[in-house]
C-alpha positions as CSV (number, residue, x, y, z in Angstrom):
1,M,0.4,0.2,0.1
2,D,1.4,3.4,-1.4
3,K,1.7,6.7,1.0
4,K,-1.4,8.0,-1.3
5,T,-3.7,5.0,-0.5
6,K,-2.6,4.7,3.1
7,E,-3.8,8.7,3.4
8,K,-7.0,7.8,1.7
9,V,-7.9,5.2,4.4
10,S,-6.6,7.4,6.7
11,N,-9.0,10.1,5.9
12,V,-11.8,7.7,5.3
13,G,-11.6,6.4,8.8
14,K,-11.3,10.2,10.3
15,H,-14.8,11.0,8.8
16,I,-16.2,7.8,9.8
17,L,-15.3,8.5,13.0
18,I,-16.2,12.1,13.1
19,Y,-19.5,11.4,11.9
20,A,-20.4,8.5,14.0
21,V,-19.6,10.8,16.9
22,M,-22.0,13.7,15.2
23,F,-24.7,11.0,15.0
24,F,-24.6,9.8,18.9
25,T,-24.6,13.4,19.8
26,I,-27.3,14.6,17.2
27,A,-29.8,12.1,17.5
28,P,-31.0,12.0,21.0
29,L,-31.7,16.0,20.5
30,L,-33.2,15.5,17.3
31,W,-35.3,12.8,19.0
32,M,-36.0,15.6,21.6
33,L,-36.9,17.9,19.3
34,L,-39.2,16.0,17.3
35,A,-41.1,14.3,20.4
36,S,-41.6,17.8,21.8
37,F,-44.0,18.3,18.9
38,Q,-46.0,15.0,19.3
39,P,-49.2,14.3,21.1
40,N,-47.9,12.0,23.9
41,Q,-49.8,8.6,22.5
42,S,-47.7,9.2,19.3
43,I,-44.1,9.2,21.4
44,I,-45.6,6.0,22.9
45,N,-46.7,4.2,19.8
46,A,-44.0,2.5,19.1
47,N,-44.7,1.3,16.1
48,K,-44.9,4.8,14.5
49,G,-41.7,6.1,12.5
50,L,-39.6,9.0,14.1
51,F,-41.4,11.6,11.4
52,D,-44.5,10.0,10.8
53,F,-46.7,12.4,12.9
54,V,-48.9,15.8,13.1
55,P,-47.1,18.4,14.5
56,T,-48.7,20.4,17.5
57,V,-47.4,23.2,19.6
58,E,-49.9,22.0,22.7
59,N,-46.9,20.6,24.3
60,F,-45.5,24.2,24.7
61,V,-48.4,25.8,25.4
62,S,-48.8,23.1,28.4
63,V,-45.6,24.0,29.4
64,I,-46.0,27.6,29.7
65,T,-49.3,28.0,31.1
66,E,-50.0,25.1,32.9
67,Y,-46.3,24.8,34.5
68,D,-45.5,27.9,35.0
69,F,-42.1,27.3,33.4
70,L,-41.5,30.9,32.7
71,D,-41.4,31.7,36.3
72,Y,-38.4,28.6,36.8
73,T,-37.1,30.0,33.6
74,W,-36.5,33.0,35.5
75,N,-35.1,31.5,38.6
76,S,-32.6,29.5,36.8
77,F,-31.6,32.7,35.0
78,V,-31.1,35.0,38.2
79,V,-29.3,32.2,40.0
80,A,-26.9,31.3,37.1
81,A,-26.1,35.1,36.3
82,A,-25.6,35.8,39.7
83,A,-23.3,32.9,40.4
84,T,-21.4,33.3,36.9
85,V,-21.0,37.0,37.7
86,F,-19.9,37.1,41.4
87,S,-17.6,34.1,40.8
88,L,-15.7,36.2,37.9
89,I,-15.3,38.9,40.0
90,I,-13.7,36.9,43.1
91,G,-12.4,34.2,40.6
92,V,-10.5,36.5,38.1
93,P,-8.2,38.6,40.2
94,C,-7.5,35.4,42.6
95,A,-6.1,33.7,39.2
96,Y,-4.3,36.5,38.1
97,V,-2.5,36.5,41.3
98,V,-2.0,32.8,41.5
99,A,-0.2,33.3,37.7
100,R,1.8,35.8,38.2
101,Y,3.3,35.0,41.5
102,K,3.4,31.6,40.8
103,M,1.1,30.6,44.0
104,R,1.2,26.9,43.2
105,K,0.3,25.5,46.5
106,A,-2.8,28.2,46.4
107,S,-3.5,26.6,43.1
108,V,-4.0,23.2,44.6
109,V,-6.3,24.3,47.5
110,V,-8.6,25.5,44.6
111,L,-8.4,22.5,42.6
112,L,-8.7,20.2,45.8
113,V,-12.1,22.1,46.6
114,R,-13.0,21.6,43.1
115,M,-12.4,17.9,43.2
116,I,-14.7,17.3,46.6
117,P,-18.2,16.0,45.4
118,G,-21.0,18.5,45.8
119,I,-23.1,16.3,47.6
120,S,-20.7,16.4,50.7
121,F,-21.7,19.8,51.4
122,L,-25.5,19.5,51.0
123,L,-26.0,18.5,54.6
124,P,-24.0,21.6,56.1
125,W,-25.8,23.8,53.5
126,F,-29.2,22.6,54.2
127,S,-28.3,23.1,58.3
128,I,-26.5,26.7,58.0
129,F,-29.0,28.1,55.4
130,S,-32.2,27.2,57.3
131,K,-30.8,28.2,60.7
132,L,-30.3,31.3,58.8
133,G,-33.5,31.8,57.3
134,L,-32.3,31.4,53.9
135,R,-33.5,28.1,52.4
136,D,-35.6,28.8,49.6
137,S,-33.7,31.8,48.6
138,Y,-31.3,32.9,45.9
139,T,-29.0,33.8,48.1
140,A,-28.5,29.9,49.2
141,L,-28.8,28.5,45.6
142,I,-26.2,31.6,44.4
143,L,-23.9,31.0,46.9
144,S,-24.1,26.8,46.3
145,H,-23.3,27.3,42.8
146,M,-20.3,29.5,43.5
147,L,-18.7,26.8,45.2
148,V,-18.3,24.9,42.4
149,A,-18.2,28.0,39.7
150,L,-15.6,29.7,41.2
151,P,-12.8,27.1,41.5
152,Y,-13.4,26.3,37.9
153,I,-13.0,29.6,36.8
154,V,-10.2,30.1,38.9
155,W,-8.4,27.3,37.2
156,T,-9.7,28.1,33.6
157,M,-8.3,31.7,34.2
158,I,-4.7,30.7,35.2
159,P,-3.4,29.5,32.1
160,N,-4.7,32.4,30.3
161,F,-2.8,34.8,32.4
162,E,0.0,32.2,32.4
163,N,0.3,32.9,28.8
164,L,0.2,36.6,28.8
165,P,3.6,38.5,28.5
166,R,4.4,40.2,31.4
167,E,6.3,43.0,29.2
168,L,2.6,44.3,28.1
169,E,2.0,45.4,31.7
170,E,5.5,46.5,32.4
171,A,5.0,48.9,29.5
172,A,2.0,49.9,31.0
173,W,3.5,50.7,34.1
174,I,6.5,52.7,32.5
175,D,3.9,54.8,31.1
176,G,2.6,55.7,34.6
177,S,-0.4,53.1,35.1
178,T,-0.8,51.6,38.5
179,Q,-0.3,48.1,38.7
180,I,-4.1,47.6,39.3
181,G,-4.7,49.9,36.5
182,A,-2.6,47.9,33.7
183,F,-4.3,45.0,35.2
184,F,-8.0,46.3,34.1
185,R,-6.6,48.3,31.5
186,V,-4.2,45.5,29.3
187,T,-4.3,41.9,31.2
188,L,-8.4,42.1,31.6
189,R,-8.8,42.7,27.7
190,L,-6.2,40.3,26.4
191,A,-8.1,37.7,28.5
192,T,-11.6,38.3,27.6
193,P,-11.7,35.0,25.4
194,G,-10.7,33.0,28.7
195,M,-13.2,34.9,30.6
196,V,-15.8,34.8,28.1
197,T,-15.5,30.6,28.2
198,A,-15.1,30.3,32.1
199,A,-18.4,32.5,32.2
200,L,-20.3,30.2,29.8
201,L,-19.2,27.0,31.4
202,A,-19.7,28.0,34.7
203,F,-23.5,29.6,33.6
204,I,-24.0,26.4,31.7
205,F,-22.9,24.5,35.4
206,S,-25.5,26.4,37.2
207,W,-28.4,26.3,34.7
208,N,-28.4,22.5,34.7
209,N,-27.4,21.7,38.3
210,F,-30.2,19.4,39.9
211,M,-28.7,18.3,43.0
212,F,-28.0,21.8,45.0
213,S,-31.4,23.1,43.7
214,L,-33.4,19.9,44.7
215,I,-32.3,20.2,48.5
216,L,-32.1,24.1,48.7
217,A,-34.6,25.4,46.6
218,G,-38.2,25.3,47.5
219,S,-41.7,26.7,45.9
220,K,-40.4,30.2,45.4
221,T,-37.0,29.5,43.8
222,Q,-37.8,26.5,42.1
223,T,-35.2,26.0,39.0
224,L,-35.7,24.4,35.9
225,P,-33.9,20.8,35.7
226,V,-36.0,20.5,39.5
227,A,-39.1,21.8,37.4
228,I,-39.0,18.8,35.4
229,F,-40.2,16.0,38.0
230,N,-43.7,18.1,37.1
231,F,-44.1,15.7,34.5
232,V,-43.2,12.3,36.1
233,S,-45.9,11.0,38.7
234,Y,-45.9,7.8,40.3
235,A,-47.9,5.9,37.0
236,Y,-47.9,8.2,34.6
237,V,-45.1,10.3,32.2
238,D,-46.0,13.3,30.7
239,W,-43.3,12.6,27.6
240,G,-44.3,15.1,25.6
241,G,-44.2,18.1,28.2
242,L,-41.2,16.7,29.3
243,M,-39.3,16.8,25.9
244,A,-41.2,20.2,25.4
245,A,-39.7,21.6,28.9
246,A,-36.1,19.8,27.8
247,V,-36.1,21.9,24.5
248,M,-37.0,24.8,26.6
249,I,-33.8,24.3,28.8
250,T,-31.4,23.6,25.9
251,L,-32.1,25.6,23.5
252,P,-30.9,29.1,25.2
253,I,-27.9,27.7,26.3
254,M,-27.3,26.1,22.7
255,I,-28.1,29.6,21.1
256,L,-25.1,31.4,23.9
257,S,-22.7,28.5,22.8
258,M,-23.1,29.1,18.8
259,C,-23.3,33.1,19.5
260,L,-20.1,33.1,21.6
261,Q,-18.5,29.9,19.9
262,K,-15.4,32.0,18.5
263,Y,-14.4,33.5,22.0
264,I,-15.2,29.8,23.6
265,V,-12.5,27.9,21.1
266,S,-9.5,30.7,21.6
267,G,-10.5,31.0,25.2
268,L,-10.1,27.1,25.7
269,T,-6.4,27.2,23.5
270,A,-5.3,30.3,25.1
271,G,-3.2,28.1,27.5
272,A,-2.0,25.3,25.3
273,V,1.3,27.1,23.8
274,K,3.4,29.3,25.6
275,G,6.1,31.4,24.1
């Protein structure tokens, strides 16, 4: 087998692998989208094909009007946005200090916090927030989500800051800027792709989080992942409503990810190469 033939075989193998990954990624999303426009009986009836149905929007109308999903969407947005913003405010300067002053021990501590399973904190959180009267409040959910989002943002931003030339900050110092001024005017602007990536991933974690919201949220602050339980009862599952709700949960994140795709790619690769 000559070199050209090997290259063709290799390219064919790569394309087969790519298409296989795409199929297993897109197929569940496609089924979810199609099922959201089907009556419940049509979904349960396995004899019909995937595309053999009359589309209906009744599932979405039911989700919005009967299950108050817009309220749950607002709760999820408030918690996710606040947890992300506060984590960025604390985490980005922390990552800068760790990167510039080579504080490896501090970074290891942050990593250890990230590695501890979140379920380990549920009982202390529940006890503390209950005694403080904060259960079923945005404060409890935001603080609990920050415990995971904050270490992730720190570890995402550390390599981004390490990859930025220190000479740029020194040039700003020579021009009369303070260290804090150089950080805000120079470093943060150059680290924008990494910040967008960290913020998006932290937002997605908070938006999809189920465990913390299940224990710490109540009727006033219930978020979307917990609200999904409304479609499941002891003897019946509203598959149409469940799929419509899943579309409403997934669609905002997909749109946000596609809009910020350029920043995500550059942010994830920012610390991959040095020098």
